[in-house]
ROGU-369528 format. One record per residue (C-alpha): x, y, z; residue in three letters. Coordinates in steps of 0.001 Angstrom, whole numbers, plus 500000, padded with zeros to 6 digits. Last residue first. Layout:
// ROGU-369528
XYZALA;...
END
This chain:
// ROGU-369528
506394518952524927UNK;503124517084524384UNK;501477520011522587UNK;504181520201519946UNK;503918516474519207UNK;500177516781518707UNK;500640519761516373UNK;503200517828514312UNK;500721514958513872UNK;498100517441512684UNK;500710518830510279UNK;501072515331508817UNK;497282515113508564UNK;497156518368506577UNK;498564516465503592UNK;495056515116502958UNK;493986516911499772UNK;497232516088497945UNK;495778513945495171UNK;497153510591494033UNK;500188508551493113UNK;502150509072495212UNK;499541510171497795UNK;501154511114501175UNK;497656511200502699UNK;497225507454502000UNK;493885506008503174UNK;492922504102506337UNK;493623506981508688UNK;495050507127512188UNK;494890508992515476UNK;496437509030518971UNK;497097511972521269UNK;495040510408524140UNK;491566511204525480UNK;489062510742522656UNK;491302508439520621UNK;491064509196516918UNK;489770507299513908UNK;489907507412510097UNK;488563505773506962UNK;485743503651508434UNK;483411502278505752UNK;480456504216504326UNK;480578502455500939UNK;481734504995498353UNK;481620508112500566UNK;484284506569502782UNK;484241507902506341UNK;486656509958508400UNK;486800510884512106UNK;485375507777513791UNK;485686508215517545UNK;487510505999520076UNK;486954505840523864UNK;483593504135523316UNK;485379501062521927UNK;485336500227518186UNK;483642496882517473UNK;480678498222515481UNK;483063500132513208UNK;484678496960511863UNK;488068498216510645UNK;488821497388507006UNK;490859494873505022UNK;491719494916501299UNK;493580498208501257UNK;495104500630498789UNK;493750504177498753UNK;494551507597497322UNK;492133510288498464UNK;489723512960497271UNK;488802514846500418UNK;485330516011501420UNK;484820518668504082UNK;482348518238506948UNK;484927519518509437UNK;485060516765512089UNK;483400514125509896UNK;486134514416507259UNK;484399512858504285UNK;486294510547501955UNK;486077510446498164UNK;488251507791496456UNK;490058508898493267UNK;493623507605493458UNK;492905503897493389UNK;492507500723495417UNK;489651500060497845UNK;488924496415498620UNK;487267493626496639UNK;484892491967499121UNK;486557493427502203UNK;488370491349504822UNK;487409492187508403UNK;489123494039511263UNK;488261493999514958UNK;488409496733517625UNK;490105496688521024UNK;492489499658520918UNK;495330497394519801UNK;493141496194516909UNK;492494499806515878UNK;496239500539515993UNK;496915497493513801UNK;494313498706511296UNK;495645502269511184UNK;499211500966510761UNK;497940498782507915UNK;496640502003506286UNK;498346504963508026UNK;499033505381511748UNK;499921508373513926UNK;500939508218517600UNK;501617511065520007UNK;502950509516523260UNK;500389508259525757UNK;502964505726527104UNK;500259503047527528UNK;499566503105523799UNK;503124501897523206UNK;502353498564524911UNK;499408497803522626UNK;501498498982519660UNK;504237496446520412UNK;501840493524520913UNK;499990494351517700UNK;503250494578515754UNK;504379491193517055UNK;500984489664516214UNK;500751490815512606UNK;498172488147511647UNK;495150490271512518UNK;496432492976510154UNK;496065490582507178UNK;498499491209504337UNK;500523494177503152UNK;501942497372504673UNK;501270500954505726UNK;503274502521508515UNK;502863503177512226UNK;504479506456513349UNK;505612507346516862UNK;506105510852518235UNK;508543512962520258UNK;510937510033520177UNK;513157509027523111UNK;515639506989521024UNK;514999503862523127UNK;511196504204522877UNK;510846502101519740UNK;513345499543521015UNK;511467499160524298UNK;508160498825522418UNK;509656495907520512UNK;510683496051516866UNK;509549493134514672UNK;508256495411511891UNK;511786496764511445UNK;512684500256512743UNK;512890503606510941UNK;514451506552512784UNK;513107509846511502UNK;514275513439511964UNK;510932515151511458UNK;510747518763510265UNK;507376518911508494UNK;508977517862505181UNK;510710514954506913UNK;507295513439507662UNK;506215513875504036UNK;509485512319502841UNK;508951509300505112UNK;505423508872503763UNK;506817509326500255UNK;509177506423500836UNK;506346503973501369UNK;506545501817504493UNK;506045498066504493UNK;505377497303508186UNK;508166499742509057UNK;507705501106512553UNK;508544504818512497UNK;510336506634515337UNK;510021510401515204UNK;512343513090516566UNK;510869516531516067UNK;511683520063514928UNK;514715519566512669UNK;515166522621510441UNK;518598523663511773UNK;519936520148511235UNK;519002520363507546UNK;516367518062506020UNK;517898516677502838UNK;516689517734499390UNK;514978515118497171UNK;515412516054493497UNK;516683519600493118UNK;515665520732489626UNK;512004520054490307UNK;511499519426493995UNK;510785516009495529UNK;509623515845499140UNK;512225515628501911UNK;515044513163502567UNK;515878512916506287UNK;515751509192507098UNK;517677507080509610UNK;518060503300509536UNK;517154500265511652UNK;517844496762510364UNK;516105494196508171UNK;513663496638506579UNK;510085495401506196UNK;508720493724503054UNK;508914490001503868UNK;508466490408507615UNK;505284492403506979UNK;503692489590504975UNK;501553488156507788UNK;498876485923506203UNK;495608485089507983UNK;493538486222505010UNK;495945486799502130UNK;495193483604500190UNK;496126479981500947UNK;497335479094497402UNK;495882475683496598UNK;492972477161494634UNK;495372479047492324UNK;497204475794491587UNK;493870474108490793UNK;492995476929488388UNK;496322476400486610UNK;495695472683486282UNK;492173473228484994UNK;493224475910482491UNK;496144474051480908UNK;498117476596478855UNK;501283476358480957UNK;504515478364480818UNK;503769482076480410UNK;501628482036483536UNK;499568484333485764UNK;497669482540488524UNK;494646483708490450UNK;493117483945493895UNK;490078486120493684UNK;488997489533494957UNK;485204489582495124UNK;482593487727493113UNK;480720490649491532UNK;483453493285491659UNK;486201490818490716UNK;484163489462487792UNK;483371492996486597UNK;487097493825486821UNK;487972490920484508UNK;485320491874481940UNK;486608495457481892UNK;490213494210481707UNK;489504492564478345UNK;492982491197477628UNK;495779492601475457UNK;498466492743478123UNK;499969490248480588UNK;502730490494483158UNK;505210488140484823UNK;507604489809487295UNK;511252488829487094UNK;512590492199488322UNK;514539492859485121UNK;511605491593483053UNK;509150493961484702UNK;511494496942484284UNK;512275496090480656UNK;508543495840479918UNK;507775499174481599UNK;510500500916479605UNK;513577502411481272UNK;515175505770482005UNK;512179508099482023UNK;512553511660483312UNK;511711513589480118UNK;508710511357479449UNK;507653509418476357UNK;507204505652476356UNK;506283504146472988UNK;504557500799472505UNK;502149501496475378UNK;500923498296477038UNK;497200497901476453UNK;494549496316478661UNK;496856495778481613UNK;497685493024484136UNK;500737492878486429UNK;502015490010488572UNK;503446489231492003UNK;503580492879493086UNK;506494493925495303UNK;508518496233493023UNK;511985497175494328UNK;513806499397496835UNK;510676501249497899UNK;508300503942496599UNK;510195504237493309UNK;509610507578491595UNK;513258508653491463UNK;514312505464489640UNK;512460506322486412UNK;510086504086484470UNK;508198504665481221UNK;505678507457480736UNK;503374505542478335UNK;503465502298480317UNK;499737501748480820UNK;496804502259478468UNK;493130501501479209UNK;493140502561482872UNK;491635499684484894UNK;495056498445486075UNK;494974494844487332UNK;497413493999490126UNK;498466490455491014UNK;498910490540494786UNK;501144488933497427UNK;502983492165498218UNK;500836495129497177UNK;501357497034500454UNK;505079497139499579UNK;504342499974497089UNK;506808499463494209UNK;504165498376491667UNK;501833501200492683UNK;504570503850492472UNK;505436502624488977UNK;501785502589487890UNK;501406506221488918UNK;498703507383486525UNK;494999506815485817UNK;494373505119489162UNK;491497502593489266UNK;493414499695490831UNK;492229496094490560UNK;492827492938492604UNK;493980489390491847UNK;495323487671494964UNK;498479485792494062UNK;500055482914492131UNK;503036483448489816UNK;504363481639486757UNK;507371482231484544UNK;508680484387481736UNK;509194488019482647UNK;506990490865481539UNK;504939491963478538UNK;503422488546477734UNK;500536488919475307UNK;497019487780476120UNK;494664484994477116UNK;492163485445479941UNK;490517482477481672UNK;487778482325484307UNK;488028479015486192UNK;486594480272489502UNK;490138480313490963UNK;491171482780488279UNK;493355482026485248UNK;495639484576483577UNK;497417483469480389UNK;500551484595478607UNK;501896484595475033UNK;505267485676473646UNK;506358482137472808UNK;503378479783472669UNK;502230478388475991UNK;502739474700476789UNK;499969472152477278UNK;500782469807480180UNK;
END
């Protein structure tokens, strides 16, 4: 086996495409699905989003790392990506909140990363051929062997990763959205309006903060929670979180949501939660060619005609042709026409494919949390 030179790294795709560059992360080797994100900022939030478990993320922005890392912007307890790919890693990080460099962060969490490659060429391959299995290595320089290892990895289709990223035990959450000079203030008892139970398929912290901001006292349960456990705290509403992997493979979650639908309690889902809800309602999901990932995706609200700029991160999508007559499409992607939101015509149930809590991204869709609050108010 040919060994890599010190300080070098290589990315090899399953089709044999090879990219040589500089190692800016940990030493080692990781296999994953190679996908790209078009966000200009928010690399820390992207790396710590549990929805990216199993993936090697390519940033299309030309320079990454220039604002460093700070613990307040973490979207979970640690980064979940398997590898990180950038065109240029900033030599100097400059931000008043930073506490660590990107390289130090990647090394501390043992994540291999590569810089100095032609990310435009890489993204063109992914757009033309679709998301690919790939391997990022600082150990081997043997293209055929690395490509063979990438081929042997089963891929995300059929893979349930929610157990890997979900909490192990239930916990409560009251931290609200970040405020300059105050950090994350706690929701006071006097401001509590609703009790919400959230199923954690890989939940982002800013979703929890956005729910707390509208007055929700939240109990977060593991992805394996049963309907009985969800209903035990007598919630005013139920939330289904984002998460990684193939929604069709999350059988425990699907069984739980199918039962919860019979209660006719207000139910709100985001991303993977939207997909699992759609499956429970009778629809199917399919894997996309290269997915939607970035903070600049236009979506039309079909109920109002308005267009929202949204943050997105998903590689599967609901097949509109399989939605039952009792469900309406409420939002549609203006990039490819895919389903971005649904609602039940008779029950207080709705979901969206994109991320209204942003982080990173625009705030055009925060109204959806207030829509959830309105449904809970009406059911009282």
